[in-house]
SENUGU-895007 format. One record per residue (C-alpha): x, y, z; chain. Coordinates in steps of 0.5 Angstrom, whole numbers, plus 500, padded with zeros to 3 digits. Layout:
# SENUGU-895007
<rec east="X" north="Y" up="Z" c="A"/>
...
# end
This chain:
# SENUGU-895007
<rec east="468" north="238" up="163" c="A"/>
<rec east="474" north="241" up="159" c="A"/>
<rec east="473" north="248" up="156" c="A"/>
<rec east="478" north="250" up="151" c="A"/>
<rec east="477" north="257" up="148" c="A"/>
<rec east="476" north="255" up="141" c="A"/>
<rec east="477" north="262" up="138" c="A"/>
<rec east="485" north="260" up="139" c="A"/>
<rec east="485" north="255" up="134" c="A"/>
<rec east="485" north="255" up="127" c="A"/>
<rec east="482" north="250" up="122" c="A"/>
<rec east="486" north="245" up="117" c="A"/>
<rec east="483" north="249" up="111" c="A"/>
<rec east="487" north="255" up="113" c="A"/>
<rec east="493" north="251" up="115" c="A"/>
<rec east="493" north="248" up="108" c="A"/>
<rec east="491" north="255" up="104" c="A"/>
<rec east="498" north="258" up="108" c="A"/>
<rec east="502" north="252" up="105" c="A"/>
<rec east="499" north="253" up="098" c="A"/>
<rec east="501" north="260" up="099" c="A"/>
<rec east="508" north="259" up="101" c="A"/>
<rec east="510" north="253" up="097" c="A"/>
<rec east="506" north="253" up="091" c="A"/>
<rec east="509" north="247" up="088" c="A"/>
<rec east="508" north="243" up="095" c="A"/>
<rec east="505" north="237" up="095" c="A"/>
<rec east="501" north="233" up="100" c="A"/>
<rec east="500" north="226" up="100" c="A"/>
<rec east="496" north="221" up="104" c="A"/>
<rec east="496" north="214" up="105" c="A"/>
<rec east="491" north="209" up="109" c="A"/>
<rec east="495" north="206" up="114" c="A"/>
<rec east="491" north="200" up="118" c="A"/>
<rec east="488" north="194" up="116" c="A"/>
<rec east="480" north="195" up="116" c="A"/>
<rec east="477" north="189" up="120" c="A"/>
<rec east="470" north="190" up="121" c="A"/>
<rec east="468" north="184" up="125" c="A"/>
<rec east="461" north="187" up="127" c="A"/>
<rec east="465" north="193" up="130" c="A"/>
<rec east="465" north="200" up="127" c="A"/>
<rec east="471" north="201" up="122" c="A"/>
<rec east="477" north="205" up="125" c="A"/>
<rec east="481" north="209" up="120" c="A"/>
<rec east="488" north="211" up="120" c="A"/>
<rec east="491" north="215" up="115" c="A"/>
<rec east="498" north="218" up="114" c="A"/>
<rec east="499" north="225" up="111" c="A"/>
<rec east="506" north="227" up="108" c="A"/>
<rec east="508" north="234" up="106" c="A"/>
<rec east="513" north="235" up="101" c="A"/>
<rec east="515" north="242" up="099" c="A"/>
<rec east="516" north="241" up="092" c="A"/>
<rec east="515" north="236" up="086" c="A"/>
<rec east="522" north="235" up="086" c="A"/>
<rec east="522" north="233" up="094" c="A"/>
<rec east="516" north="228" up="092" c="A"/>
<rec east="520" north="225" up="087" c="A"/>
<rec east="526" north="224" up="091" c="A"/>
<rec east="522" north="222" up="097" c="A"/>
<rec east="524" north="228" up="101" c="A"/>
<rec east="519" north="228" up="106" c="A"/>
<rec east="518" north="235" up="110" c="A"/>
<rec east="513" north="232" up="115" c="A"/>
<rec east="508" north="227" up="117" c="A"/>
<rec east="502" north="226" up="121" c="A"/>
<rec east="497" north="221" up="123" c="A"/>
<rec east="490" north="221" up="125" c="A"/>
<rec east="485" north="216" up="127" c="A"/>
<rec east="477" north="216" up="126" c="A"/>
<rec east="472" north="211" up="128" c="A"/>
<rec east="466" north="210" up="123" c="A"/>
<rec east="459" north="213" up="126" c="A"/>
<rec east="462" north="216" up="132" c="A"/>
<rec east="459" north="223" up="131" c="A"/>
<rec east="460" north="229" up="127" c="A"/>
<rec east="463" north="228" up="121" c="A"/>
<rec east="465" north="221" up="122" c="A"/>
<rec east="457" north="219" up="122" c="A"/>
<rec east="458" north="221" up="114" c="A"/>
<rec east="465" north="220" up="112" c="A"/>
<rec east="470" north="218" up="117" c="A"/>
<rec east="475" north="216" up="112" c="A"/>
<rec east="475" north="223" up="109" c="A"/>
<rec east="475" north="226" up="116" c="A"/>
<rec east="481" north="222" up="118" c="A"/>
<rec east="485" north="224" up="112" c="A"/>
<rec east="483" north="232" up="113" c="A"/>
<rec east="486" north="231" up="120" c="A"/>
<rec east="492" north="227" up="118" c="A"/>
<rec east="494" north="233" up="113" c="A"/>
<rec east="492" north="238" up="119" c="A"/>
<rec east="497" north="234" up="124" c="A"/>
<rec east="503" north="234" up="118" c="A"/>
<rec east="502" north="241" up="117" c="A"/>
<rec east="503" north="242" up="125" c="A"/>
<rec east="509" north="238" up="125" c="A"/>
<rec east="512" north="242" up="119" c="A"/>
<rec east="511" north="248" up="124" c="A"/>
<rec east="504" north="251" up="121" c="A"/>
<rec east="500" north="251" up="127" c="A"/>
<rec east="499" north="258" up="128" c="A"/>
<rec east="498" north="260" up="135" c="A"/>
<rec east="496" north="253" up="137" c="A"/>
<rec east="499" north="246" up="135" c="A"/>
<rec east="492" north="242" up="135" c="A"/>
<rec east="487" north="244" up="130" c="A"/>
<rec east="480" north="247" up="131" c="A"/>
<rec east="477" north="241" up="129" c="A"/>
<rec east="481" north="237" up="133" c="A"/>
<rec east="479" north="241" up="139" c="A"/>
<rec east="472" north="241" up="137" c="A"/>
<rec east="472" north="234" up="137" c="A"/>
<rec east="476" north="234" up="144" c="A"/>
<rec east="470" north="238" up="147" c="A"/>
<rec east="465" north="234" up="144" c="A"/>
<rec east="468" north="228" up="147" c="A"/>
<rec east="469" north="230" up="154" c="A"/>
<rec east="463" north="233" up="155" c="A"/>
<rec east="458" north="228" up="159" c="A"/>
<rec east="451" north="230" up="156" c="A"/>
<rec east="447" north="225" up="159" c="A"/>
<rec east="450" north="226" up="166" c="A"/>
<rec east="448" north="234" up="165" c="A"/>
<rec east="441" north="231" up="163" c="A"/>
<rec east="440" north="227" up="169" c="A"/>
<rec east="442" north="233" up="173" c="A"/>
<rec east="436" north="237" up="170" c="A"/>
<rec east="429" north="237" up="172" c="A"/>
<rec east="427" north="243" up="168" c="A"/>
<rec east="424" north="242" up="161" c="A"/>
<rec east="427" north="248" up="158" c="A"/>
<rec east="434" north="247" up="161" c="A"/>
<rec east="433" north="240" up="158" c="A"/>
<rec east="431" north="243" up="151" c="A"/>
<rec east="437" north="248" up="151" c="A"/>
<rec east="442" north="242" up="153" c="A"/>
<rec east="439" north="238" up="147" c="A"/>
<rec east="440" north="244" up="142" c="A"/>
<rec east="447" north="245" up="145" c="A"/>
<rec east="449" north="237" up="144" c="A"/>
<rec east="445" north="237" up="137" c="A"/>
<rec east="450" north="243" up="135" c="A"/>
<rec east="456" north="239" up="137" c="A"/>
<rec east="454" north="233" up="133" c="A"/>
<rec east="454" north="228" up="138" c="A"/>
<rec east="451" north="221" up="137" c="A"/>
<rec east="444" north="221" up="136" c="A"/>
<rec east="443" north="216" up="141" c="A"/>
<rec east="445" north="221" up="146" c="A"/>
<rec east="440" north="226" up="143" c="A"/>
<rec east="434" north="221" up="143" c="A"/>
<rec east="436" north="220" up="151" c="A"/>
<rec east="436" north="227" up="152" c="A"/>
<rec east="429" north="228" up="148" c="A"/>
<rec east="426" north="223" up="152" c="A"/>
<rec east="428" north="226" up="159" c="A"/>
<rec east="425" north="232" up="157" c="A"/>
<rec east="419" north="229" up="154" c="A"/>
<rec east="418" north="225" up="161" c="A"/>
<rec east="419" north="232" up="165" c="A"/>
<rec east="414" north="235" up="161" c="A"/>
<rec east="409" north="230" up="162" c="A"/>
<rec east="410" north="230" up="169" c="A"/>
<rec east="410" north="237" up="169" c="A"/>
<rec east="403" north="237" up="165" c="A"/>
<rec east="400" north="232" up="170" c="A"/>
<rec east="402" north="236" up="176" c="A"/>
<rec east="399" north="242" up="173" c="A"/>
<rec east="405" north="246" up="172" c="A"/>
<rec east="404" north="246" up="165" c="A"/>
<rec east="411" north="247" up="162" c="A"/>
<rec east="409" north="245" up="155" c="A"/>
<rec east="411" north="239" up="151" c="A"/>
<rec east="417" north="236" up="147" c="A"/>
<rec east="415" north="234" up="140" c="A"/>
<rec east="416" north="227" up="138" c="A"/>
<rec east="419" north="225" up="131" c="A"/>
<rec east="414" north="221" up="126" c="A"/>
<rec east="418" north="215" up="128" c="A"/>
<rec east="417" north="216" up="135" c="A"/>
<rec east="410" north="217" up="134" c="A"/>
<rec east="409" north="210" up="130" c="A"/>
<rec east="412" north="206" up="136" c="A"/>
<rec east="407" north="209" up="141" c="A"/>
# end
């Protein structure tokens, strides 16, 4: 599992604030840069951001920097709610980084949080655990990282199975609460 010191990265918002302070007449535009084709699959968004230092630069087509980003609808985190808006923000952060406004690290905090979330194998970790409290902690970490709901459900199910096994063997580790939808299925 890759580990990053997330405190070393800044947010796109802080880059954007600095840009506005340095270039009060600056402009950032975004364009949808791909053909959207669902075909039963999750939508992939690609956005291109362009940075202009002034309205005059924009009118004359003098782009200072560009940045691209891509996101997949429903792939976790903000993409579960609005992948296009998240993609636009990422493209802006990338364009500002390409302009040299990347602070002490080129990638943004949001990009590194996504990389950490995607690089961690939550299910492999769950398979190695046999203690219900450790599984609960893993579930809480995965939930905080905004991983896909299917992964959260699998970790919860494993914790429930461990709790059931523990209680039937007399060790009394406690139980894991099921949601009302899970109760309805039983």
